[in-house]
N, C-alpha and C positions, 0 to 999 in steps of 0.2 A: 614317608614326610609330607605333607600335602600343603601345597600353595592355596592362599584364599582371594589370590586373583593372578588371573592369567594376562598375558597382554593383549588379544583380544578380547577381554569383558569390557563392557559397557558401564560403566557405572555413573555417568554422569547424562541427568532426566533432560538437560539443553545442549544444544550443540555448542562446539568452540565458539566463543565472540558473543553468546548468547541469544542467536537466533539459527537458521536454517542456512544462509550463506549470502554471498553477494553476485548477482547476475547482471548480464548487459542488457540496456534497452533491447536490443531484438531479441533478446532468450525472453525479457519480458512479456512482446508482445507476443509471441511463439505459445506462451503459458498461459497469457490471456484467452489465446483463441483455445485454450484444450481446457477452459474453464475456472481459473485463477483471477482474482480480482485484483486489480490495480488501484492502489489507495495513494492518492493523490496528497500527502502532507503539508504542504504550502498555506500559506494562508490565502483569505478571499480576495486580498488586494493583489498579491502575487498571481492566483489564476486570472483575476479581470484584466491586469494590466500587462502580464508575459505573454497569457495563452496555456495553454493546457495540452495533453496528450488527447490525439484524434484516434480512436478505436472501433472507429466506423466500420472497418472492414471487417472486424472481430466480431461486429454485431452489438457491441456494448460501449459503455462509457466509463473511465476511469469513478470510483468513490471519492470524494469531496468531502475529506473529513481534515482539519484543521489538527496540527497537532500541539504548535505555539497559537494564540491569538496575535492580531497583529501590532498589538500593544505590549507583547512578551511574557506576557501571562499564558501558564499550561491550560489547555484544552480538558478540565477535570472529568469529563464524559468521553473521553476518547478510548478507553475499554470499552465501555457498556456500549458506545455506538460499534462496537465490532461483533458483539454478542450473538447477532441473526448471521455472522458468516462463521461458525464453528466447523470447522470440517474441510473448506476451501482455502487452496493457497493464496497468502497475502502477500503481495508485492508493492511493497512501499517505495516512493516518490520523492525528492525534495527538489530544491532547487539546486545541490550541490552533492547531495548524499551522505549530508552530518545528521541530520535532522530524521530520516528516513532509518538510519541505524537504530537510532535510539527509541524509534516507534516499533519497529522490528524486534527489538532487545523486548521491551515490555510486550508486546502482541505474542511473543512465544512464552516470556514468564506467564500469561495468562492461557495459556494451554493453546494457541494457535500454531499454525506452520507458516510463517514469515520470512520473506526473503526481503534485502535491501536492491533497489535497482541503482548499480553504480554510476557515480556522476551526475544523479538528478537529472533534474530538465535542462538547466541551463549551462552545465560544467563541459570544458571541453571531453568529450568522448561520452557525453551524456544523451538525451532524447534529442533535441534539436541539433546540435552536431552530428549525429548519427543518420541525420537525413530524414528522422522518421514524422508521420504526419502529427499535424497541431491542428488546434480551432481555438476559435474564442470560446472564453466562458462566458455563460450568459447568466446564471444562477446566482442571486442575489441571498438567499436563504438556504439552510439544510433541509428544509421540509421536505423537498421533492427526494431528497436522499437516504430520509429515516422511515422505517416500518412503525406500525404504531406501539412499538414498546421502545421507540428512540434506535433501535439498532439499524445501522447500517444497513444500505441495501443497495446492491450494484443494479446497473438500469435492466437487465433482462429479470430482475424479481421483483421490480416494481410495477404498480398498476399502470404508471405513464411509458411503461417500452415501448410500447405501439405508437404515442403519439408523434 
């Protein structure tokens, strides 16, 4: 008698939950220093009013890519803007950890390795309350963070990275 499945067989193409998993903000900093990309999916207004993660010590900046626009509409270009990052670990961060889960699930479905940063930027246990570095967001457009095809690029991969 043969069995068509074993307890150890992997039949899922995506992880349980629809993304690679949850990581702490401190884990995110460590992964970024090893080449992962922190993707802040809050709105432009949130970046400017509240601040953003400071990854200067890791030699990069987060990728600023809205999941939803400030009027609540979905950023329909979101996945296209991630195309230039295939093969890199993507670490999604939002205000409290809700939008970043949805972003991680969608990115995973599109073939990326995506994680959610627990508790986001502002919630208890998140980036700021963990005592991690923050800075002010000065960009007003996304043109500095996208490549020629509209694909999002982290600072280390942009032409202006040394400026």
